[in-house]
N, CA, C and O of each residue as an XYZ file, in Angstrom:
572
protein
N       0.945     -1.453      0.041
C       0.476     -0.014      0.296
C       1.083      1.004     -0.203
O       2.273      0.704     -0.301
N       0.862      2.220     -0.630
C       1.516      3.660     -1.114
C       1.381      4.580      0.712
O       0.446      4.641      1.510
N       2.406      4.992      0.737
C       2.500      6.089      1.659
C       1.433      7.090      1.468
O       1.447      7.526      0.317
N       0.235      7.751      2.436
C      -0.285      8.421      2.498
C       0.181      9.830      2.271
O       1.120     10.164      2.993
N      -0.318     10.836      1.333
C       0.334     12.295      1.173
C       0.583     12.531      2.724
O      -0.073     12.035      3.640
N       1.756     13.466      2.836
C       2.327     13.873      3.794
C       2.314     15.351      3.658
O       2.678     15.602      2.509
N       2.036     16.542      4.370
C       2.403     17.750      4.110
C       3.865     18.392      4.606
O       4.425     19.460      4.362
N       4.116     17.561      5.189
C       5.670     18.153      6.090
C       6.680     18.246      5.427
O       7.722     18.767      5.823
N       6.418     17.547      3.889
C       8.054     17.772      3.008
C       7.802     17.644      2.246
O       7.281     16.575      1.924
N       8.037     18.909      1.176
C       7.651     19.588      0.008
C       8.698     20.657     -0.295
O       9.359     21.108      0.641
N       8.818     20.924     -1.056
C       9.828     22.100     -1.632
C       9.449     22.942     -2.970
O       8.688     22.546     -3.852
N      10.341     24.554     -2.931
C       9.524     24.967     -4.015
C      10.980     24.750     -5.967
O      12.158     24.411     -5.862
N      10.722     24.871     -6.468
C      11.736     24.536     -7.665
C      11.565     26.274     -8.794
O      10.843     26.532     -9.757
N      12.362     26.906     -8.223
C      11.982     27.980     -9.435
C      13.273     27.922    -10.636
O      14.424     28.174    -10.281
N      13.100     27.730    -11.416
C      13.840     28.160    -12.584
C      14.865     26.624    -12.496
O      16.059     26.758    -12.763
N      14.278     25.053    -12.075
C      15.143     24.232    -12.439
C      15.707     24.060    -11.272
O      15.972     22.876    -11.060
N      16.094     25.030    -10.142
C      16.417     25.137     -9.033
C      15.601     24.929     -7.453
O      14.634     25.650     -7.209
N      15.944     24.176     -6.704
C      15.579     24.164     -5.369
C      15.939     25.555     -4.549
O      17.087     25.867     -4.235
N      14.925     26.224     -4.298
C      14.892     27.599     -3.589
C      14.902     26.886     -2.338
O      15.770     27.407     -1.637
N      14.147     25.606     -1.523
C      14.443     25.853     -0.453
C      13.088     24.766     -0.289
O      12.239     24.626     -1.168
N      13.088     24.035      1.038
C      11.878     23.556      1.613
C      11.197     23.842      2.785
O      11.764     23.812      3.877
N       9.797     24.173      2.620
C       9.179     24.809      3.430
C       8.313     24.316      4.523
O       8.389     23.088      4.523
N       7.640     24.677      5.316
C       6.545     23.784      6.151
C       5.106     24.696      5.621
O       3.979     24.404      6.022
N       5.302     25.490      4.947
C       3.581     25.888      4.735
C       3.406     26.610      3.022
O       3.833     27.687      2.604
N       2.729     25.691      2.409
C       1.984     26.640      1.282
C       0.566     26.675      1.243
O      -0.269     25.902      1.713
N       0.461     27.716      0.595
C      -0.977     28.070      0.223
C      -1.487     28.522     -1.237
O      -0.652     28.678     -2.128
N      -2.951     28.747     -1.500
C      -2.931     29.365     -2.589
C      -2.916     27.746     -3.525
O      -4.072     27.455     -3.217
N      -2.524     26.711     -4.280
C      -2.423     26.085     -4.568
C      -4.150     25.653     -5.776
O      -4.578     24.510     -5.940
N      -4.628     26.633     -6.255
C      -5.753     26.962     -7.013
C      -5.957     27.200     -8.298
O      -5.368     28.100     -8.897
N      -6.864     26.366     -8.869
C      -7.107     26.986    -10.258
C      -9.051     26.986     -9.978
O      -9.867     26.373     -9.289
N      -9.039     27.918    -10.848
C     -10.765     28.561    -10.631
C     -10.758     29.014    -12.302
O      -9.797     29.482    -12.913
N     -12.176     28.716    -12.857
C     -13.117     28.989    -13.478
C     -14.085     30.146    -13.352
O     -14.714     29.987    -12.306
N     -14.506     31.361    -14.051
C     -15.467     31.953    -13.265
C     -16.454     31.103    -14.063
O     -16.194     30.293    -14.953
N     -17.859     31.518    -13.469
C     -19.082     31.196    -14.061
C     -19.655     31.983    -14.701
O     -19.631     33.164    -14.352
N     -20.489     31.498    -16.067
C     -21.083     32.416    -16.733
C     -22.435     32.126    -16.784
O     -22.842     31.325    -17.625
N     -23.474     32.867    -15.709
C     -25.124     32.386    -15.921
C     -25.589     32.864    -16.789
O     -25.563     34.089    -16.903
N     -26.246     31.972    -17.811
C     -27.467     32.641    -18.784
C     -28.335     31.348    -18.581
O     -28.218     30.329    -17.900
N     -29.274     31.847    -19.486
C     -31.475     31.158    -19.114
C     -30.866     30.640    -20.922
O     -30.028     30.893    -21.788
N     -31.756     29.976    -20.663
C     -32.289     29.044    -22.020
C     -33.802     28.202    -22.157
O     -34.312     27.415    -21.360
N     -34.220     28.610    -23.268
C     -35.663     27.820    -23.221
C     -35.886     26.557    -23.705
O     -35.837     26.323    -24.912
N     -36.126     25.716    -22.879
C     -36.247     23.948    -23.453
C     -37.321     23.869    -24.701
O     -38.042     24.838    -24.939
N     -37.371     22.976    -25.279
C     -38.369     22.228    -26.604
C     -39.801     22.708    -25.934
O     -40.625     23.401    -26.530
N     -39.960     22.162    -24.455
C     -41.602     22.457    -24.060
C     -41.507     24.260    -23.532
O     -42.481     24.936    -23.198
N     -40.251     24.669    -23.580
C     -41.224     25.741    -23.444
C     -40.573     26.217    -21.793
O     -41.155     27.220    -21.380
N     -39.497     25.675    -20.820
C     -39.819     26.027    -19.579
C     -38.175     26.395    -20.292
O     -37.472     26.125    -21.266
N     -38.188     27.252    -18.939
C     -36.949     28.200    -19.035
C     -35.883     27.851    -17.939
O     -35.981     28.187    -16.758
N     -34.950     27.201    -18.433
C     -33.703     26.834    -16.920
C     -32.632     27.886    -17.342
O     -32.475     28.566    -18.356
N     -31.727     27.703    -15.758
C     -30.917     28.500    -16.510
C     -29.368     27.438    -16.091
O     -29.340     26.484    -15.314
N     -28.052     28.093    -17.018
C     -27.414     27.134    -16.913
C     -26.225     27.768    -17.158
O     -26.227     28.902    -17.637
N     -25.261     27.219    -16.907
C     -23.749     27.504    -16.712
C     -22.305     27.063    -17.749
O     -21.856     25.943    -17.989
N     -21.885     28.258    -18.161
C     -20.924     28.093    -18.600
C     -19.380     28.599    -18.196
O     -19.228     29.542    -17.419
N     -18.384     27.973    -18.719
C     -17.091     28.116    -17.914
C     -16.733     29.546    -19.181
O     -16.919     29.832    -20.364
N     -15.942     30.240    -17.576
C     -15.250     31.771    -18.225
C     -13.884     31.644    -18.362
O     -13.210     30.936    -19.110
N     -13.552     32.547    -17.414
C     -11.814     33.074    -17.646
C     -11.362     32.427    -16.574
O     -11.884     32.341    -15.462
N     -10.090     31.855    -17.073
C      -9.262     31.007    -15.699
C      -9.028     31.657    -14.863
O      -9.191     32.776    -15.351
N      -8.674     31.815    -13.646
C      -8.123     32.097    -12.974
C      -7.109     31.366    -11.859
O      -7.320     30.246    -11.392
N      -6.258     32.002    -11.610
C      -5.356     30.838    -10.723
C      -4.733     32.330     -9.381
O      -4.343     33.466     -9.650
N      -4.890     31.641     -7.989
C      -4.508     32.205     -6.703
C      -3.088     32.322     -6.604
O      -2.306     31.380     -6.729
N      -2.746     33.646     -6.349
C      -1.052     33.447     -5.663
C      -1.012     32.305     -4.579
O      -1.709     31.569     -3.881
N       0.895     32.825     -5.073
C       0.865     30.832     -3.971
C       1.528     31.565     -3.301
O       2.191     32.515     -3.716
N       1.370     31.032     -1.688
C       2.458     32.162     -0.157
C       2.921     30.862      0.171
O       2.151     29.928      0.390
N       4.025     30.784      0.208
C       5.023     29.565      1.037
C       5.927     30.830      2.328
O       6.203     32.029      2.354
N       6.104     29.580      3.258
C       6.703     29.735      4.876
C       7.410     28.582      4.778
O       7.301     27.498      4.204
N       8.466     29.352      5.795
C       9.592     28.564      5.866
C      10.427     28.798      7.325
O       9.908     29.775      7.865
N      10.902     28.567      7.686
C      12.048     28.647      8.795
C      12.801     29.770      8.577
O      12.567     29.700      7.371
N      13.565     30.841      8.667
C      14.591     31.825      8.103
C      15.851     30.671      8.469
O      15.792     29.887      9.417
N      16.698     30.741      7.740
C      17.836     30.653      7.554
C      18.972     31.538      6.703
O      18.825     32.638      6.171
N      19.922     30.850      6.746
C      21.186     31.932      5.961
C      20.473     32.138      4.688
O      20.504     33.354      4.499
N      19.907     31.618      3.812
C      19.561     31.837      2.470
C      19.116     33.261      2.112
O      18.221     33.735      2.812
N      19.531     33.878      1.291
C      19.244     35.037      0.819
C      18.743     34.659     -0.468
O      18.958     35.638     -1.182
N      18.051     33.542     -1.318
C      17.346     33.395     -2.457
C      16.087     34.062     -2.407
O      16.026     35.004     -3.196
N      15.340     33.919     -1.908
C      14.009     34.572     -1.751
C      14.699     36.386     -2.158
O      14.937     37.025     -3.183
N      14.792     36.609     -0.713
C      14.919     38.140     -0.926
C      15.660     38.379     -2.325
O      14.857     39.058     -2.965
N      16.462     38.224     -2.886
C      17.021     38.534     -3.997
C      16.014     38.469     -5.153
O      15.916     39.462     -5.874
N      15.298     37.447     -5.382
C      14.468     37.531     -6.327
C      13.589     38.886     -6.763
O      13.419     39.677     -7.691
N      12.987     38.439     -4.865
C      11.959     39.536     -4.553
C      12.738     41.033     -4.447
O      12.306     41.905     -3.693
N      13.723     41.196     -5.140
C      14.520     42.316     -4.929
C      14.637     42.486     -7.120
O      14.704     43.528     -7.773
N      14.629     41.890     -7.330
C      14.759     42.240     -8.947
C      13.733     42.736     -9.093
O      13.726     43.851     -9.616
N      12.166     41.970     -8.601
C      11.190     43.222     -9.282
C      10.945     44.355     -8.021
O      10.137     45.246     -8.281
N      11.422     44.371     -7.024
C      11.517     46.005     -6.451
C      12.453     46.756     -7.034
O      12.427     47.948     -6.731
N      13.674     46.225     -8.151
C      14.702     47.084     -8.894
C      13.619     47.379    -10.594
O      13.819     48.021    -11.624
N      12.566     46.560    -10.112
C      12.056     46.794    -11.807
C      12.199     45.964    -13.003
O      11.884     46.049    -14.190
N      12.904     44.974    -12.099
C      13.042     43.785    -13.651
C      12.622     42.806    -13.277
O      13.075     41.891    -12.590
N      11.077     43.133    -14.072
C       9.991     42.136    -13.535
C      10.013     41.207    -14.971
O       9.114     40.369    -15.051
N      11.255     41.319    -16.442
C      10.903     40.564    -17.094
C      12.178     39.275    -16.552
O      11.803     38.114    -16.718
N      13.575     39.464    -15.951
C      14.239     38.604    -15.519
C      13.603     38.007    -14.342
O      14.084     36.933    -13.984
N      12.336     38.614    -13.467
C      11.902     37.771    -12.179
C      11.014     36.900    -12.364
O      10.459     36.223    -11.498
N      10.830     36.882    -13.602
C       9.251     35.748    -14.115
C      10.254     34.333    -14.131
O      11.469     34.299    -14.324
N       9.575     33.502    -13.936
C      10.230     32.170    -13.921
C       8.948     31.213    -13.958
O       7.783     31.567    -13.773
N       9.480     29.742    -14.276
C       8.179     28.581    -14.350
C       9.184     28.506    -12.908
O      10.226     29.046    -12.539
N       8.243     27.538    -12.366
C       8.703     26.862    -11.045
C       7.591     25.609    -10.832
O       6.764     25.353    -11.708
N       7.658     24.974     -9.761
C       7.351     23.944     -9.207
C       7.047     24.118     -7.238
O       7.748     24.679     -6.396
N       5.605     23.303     -7.078
C       5.684     22.563     -5.857
C       6.090     21.335     -5.599
O       5.000     20.765     -5.637
N       6.928     20.440     -5.343
C       7.171     19.234     -5.119
C       6.767     19.131     -3.730
O       6.789     19.874     -2.748
N       6.366     17.868     -4.009
C       5.775     17.104     -2.592
C       6.466     15.233     -2.559
O       6.419     14.237     -3.281
N       6.968     15.584     -1.438
C       8.125     13.576     -1.140
C       7.528     13.258     -0.087
O       6.964     13.812      0.857
N       7.889     11.740     -0.624
C       7.346     11.090      0.754
C       8.181     10.726      1.736
O       9.281     11.252      1.569
N       8.128     10.076      2.651
C       8.461      9.519      3.956
C      10.278      8.452      3.168
O      11.210      7.965      3.807
N      10.142      8.479      2.291
C      11.572      7.646      1.542
C      11.932      9.256      0.541
O      12.839      9.283     -0.290
N      11.388      9.996      0.722
C      11.974     11.296     -0.154
C      11.966     10.492     -1.763
O      12.974     10.296     -2.442
N      10.827     10.182     -2.063
C      10.319     10.255     -3.583
C       9.602     10.947     -3.449
O       8.935     11.195     -2.444
N       9.590     11.782     -5.275
C       8.529     12.630     -5.167
C       7.120     12.313     -5.492
O       6.785     12.201     -6.672
N       6.352     12.176     -4.618
C       5.071     11.530     -5.044
C       4.093     12.819     -5.655
O       3.271     12.342     -6.437
N       3.954     14.265     -5.524
C       3.539     14.644     -6.587
C       4.344     15.779     -7.324
O       5.525     15.494     -7.521
N       3.873     17.169     -7.823
C       4.127     18.097     -8.349
C       3.506     18.955     -8.810
O       3.177     18.491     -9.902
N       2.911     20.376     -8.700
C       2.157     21.457     -9.332
C       3.079     22.463     -9.982
O       3.521     23.294     -9.188
N       3.428     22.572    -11.089
C       4.191     23.620    -11.960
C       2.884     25.060    -12.141
O       1.694     25.018    -12.455
N       3.727     26.132    -11.801
C       3.611     26.749    -12.376
C       3.876     27.688    -13.460
O       4.956     27.211    -13.806
N       3.640     28.938    -14.470
C       4.374     29.320    -14.971
C       4.598     30.717    -14.879
O       3.972     31.200    -13.935
N       5.319     31.602    -15.572
C       5.702     32.815    -15.241
C       5.386     33.546    -13.708
O       5.079     34.718    -13.487
N       5.571     32.448    -12.766
C       5.974     33.446    -11.107
C       6.702     34.425    -10.938
O       7.777     34.637    -11.499
N       6.154     35.097    -10.140
C       7.386     36.304     -9.624
C       6.906     36.500     -7.935
O       5.823     36.072     -7.537
N       7.709     37.077     -7.201
C       7.068     37.313     -6.260
C       6.741     38.582     -5.747
O       7.437     39.595     -5.681
N       5.575     38.380     -5.391
C       4.589     39.997     -5.690
C       5.112     40.337     -3.845
O       5.344     41.544     -3.777
N       5.298     39.790     -2.719
C       4.985     39.686     -1.593
C       6.055     39.141     -0.679
O       5.878     38.022     -0.197
N       7.073     39.774     -0.412
C       8.083     39.130      1.004
C       8.110     39.394      2.010
O       8.303     40.601      2.159
N       7.968     38.642      3.233
C       7.366     38.843      4.412
C       8.502     39.004      5.404
O       9.157     39.624      4.566
N       9.277     38.990      6.415
C      10.230     38.734      7.200
C      10.006     38.159      8.175
O       8.820     37.838      8.241
N      10.652     37.827      9.088
C      10.589     37.315     10.629
C       9.468     38.563     11.349
O       9.590     39.733     10.986
N       8.540     38.221     12.244
C       8.642     39.222     13.399
C       9.282     38.678     14.486
O       9.456     37.553     14.954
N       9.662     40.116     14.819
C      10.507     40.159     15.692
C      10.791     40.351     17.411
O      11.465     41.300     17.812
N      10.523     39.895     17.838
C      10.431     39.426     19.217
C      10.850     38.780     20.151
O      10.242     37.731     20.364
N      12.246     39.185     21.247
C      13.368     38.648     21.901
C      12.392     37.928     22.997
O      12.515     36.734     23.270
N      11.214     38.946     23.716
C      10.477     37.628     24.310
C       9.496     36.463     23.798
O       8.686     35.892     24.529
N       9.611     36.304     22.987
C       8.468     35.475     22.383
C       8.872     34.289     22.003
O       9.799     34.330     21.194
N       8.422     33.009     22.368
C       9.655     31.643     22.426
C       8.963     30.859     20.794
O       8.286     29.838     20.667
N       9.451     31.781     19.792
C       9.013     31.913     18.209
C       9.669     31.092     17.251
O      10.784     31.603     17.356
N       9.802     30.276     16.465
C      10.830     30.644     15.143
C      10.701     31.581     14.459
O       9.643     32.190     14.307
N      11.783     31.847     13.927
C      11.805     33.072     13.365
C      11.348     32.606     11.670
O      11.978     31.858     10.923
N      10.264     33.210     11.439
C       9.917     32.713      9.190
C       9.936     33.589      8.870
O       9.927     34.651      9.491
N       9.978     33.325      7.506
C       9.719     34.173      6.031
C       9.121     33.403      5.522
O       9.073     32.177      5.622
N       8.211     34.690      4.454
C       6.882     34.033      3.751
C       7.424     35.110      2.473
O       7.969     36.213      2.520
N       6.926     34.081      1.139
C       7.065     34.730     -0.271
C       5.775     34.492     -0.877
O       5.356     33.341     -0.752
N       5.121     35.229     -1.441
C       4.063     35.527     -2.044
C       3.956     35.360     -4.101
O       4.241     36.416     -4.667
N       3.639     34.329     -4.921
C       3.995     34.017     -5.922
C       2.959     34.389     -6.777
O       1.931     33.714     -6.737
N       3.034     35.356     -7.560
C       1.896     35.729     -8.510
C       1.922     35.147     -9.653
O       2.502     36.016    -10.305
N       1.624     33.924    -10.705
C       1.855     33.159    -11.141
C       0.730     33.321    -12.880
O      -0.465     33.616    -12.848
N       1.312     33.115    -13.853
C      -0.075     32.583    -14.903
C      -0.200     31.675    -15.048
O      -0.065     31.527    -16.263
N      -0.434     30.614    -14.538
C      -0.554     29.105    -14.605
C      -0.370     28.298    -13.968
O       0.693     28.312    -13.347
N      -1.268     27.214    -13.790
C      -0.764     26.076    -12.602
C      -1.305     24.977    -12.986
O      -2.530     24.890    -12.892
N      -0.463     23.747    -13.567
C      -1.130     22.607    -13.671
C      -0.320     21.352    -13.005
O       0.910     21.362    -13.053
N      -0.952     20.376    -12.443
C      -0.526     18.559    -11.873
C      -0.156     18.193    -12.096
O      -0.767     17.236    -12.570
N       1.420     18.072    -12.269
C       2.330     17.448    -13.452
C       2.024     15.688    -13.030
O       2.543     14.793    -13.698
């Protein structure tokens, strides 16, 4: 019997390079707007039908323990410096099982970091410092 999918071991790959492992990701969604219209049947009955409209994708937010890596900050800095064309990159969210084997992958297209959040610093707190990055993108698919 295969392992159940766990959510504690996953990574972000950007441009084929692993940017790190993360403890939390949200916004892995694909949605179609719905268009409502009325139609008259052969019997003269009016019914409401729905058709798919434009696709839209939610921004993906990743959160991880703050460490010495500045990869996410450097990627966000490209956007802040106005180099959005260089900042847009394809990437993947990769889920691994307990044997470190890839069990799921979602690929996003033309992603760029629209938000970076640093740690909330409080010397009196008993918390692990984290950072998060939010990625806007133009498409998502399950590989």
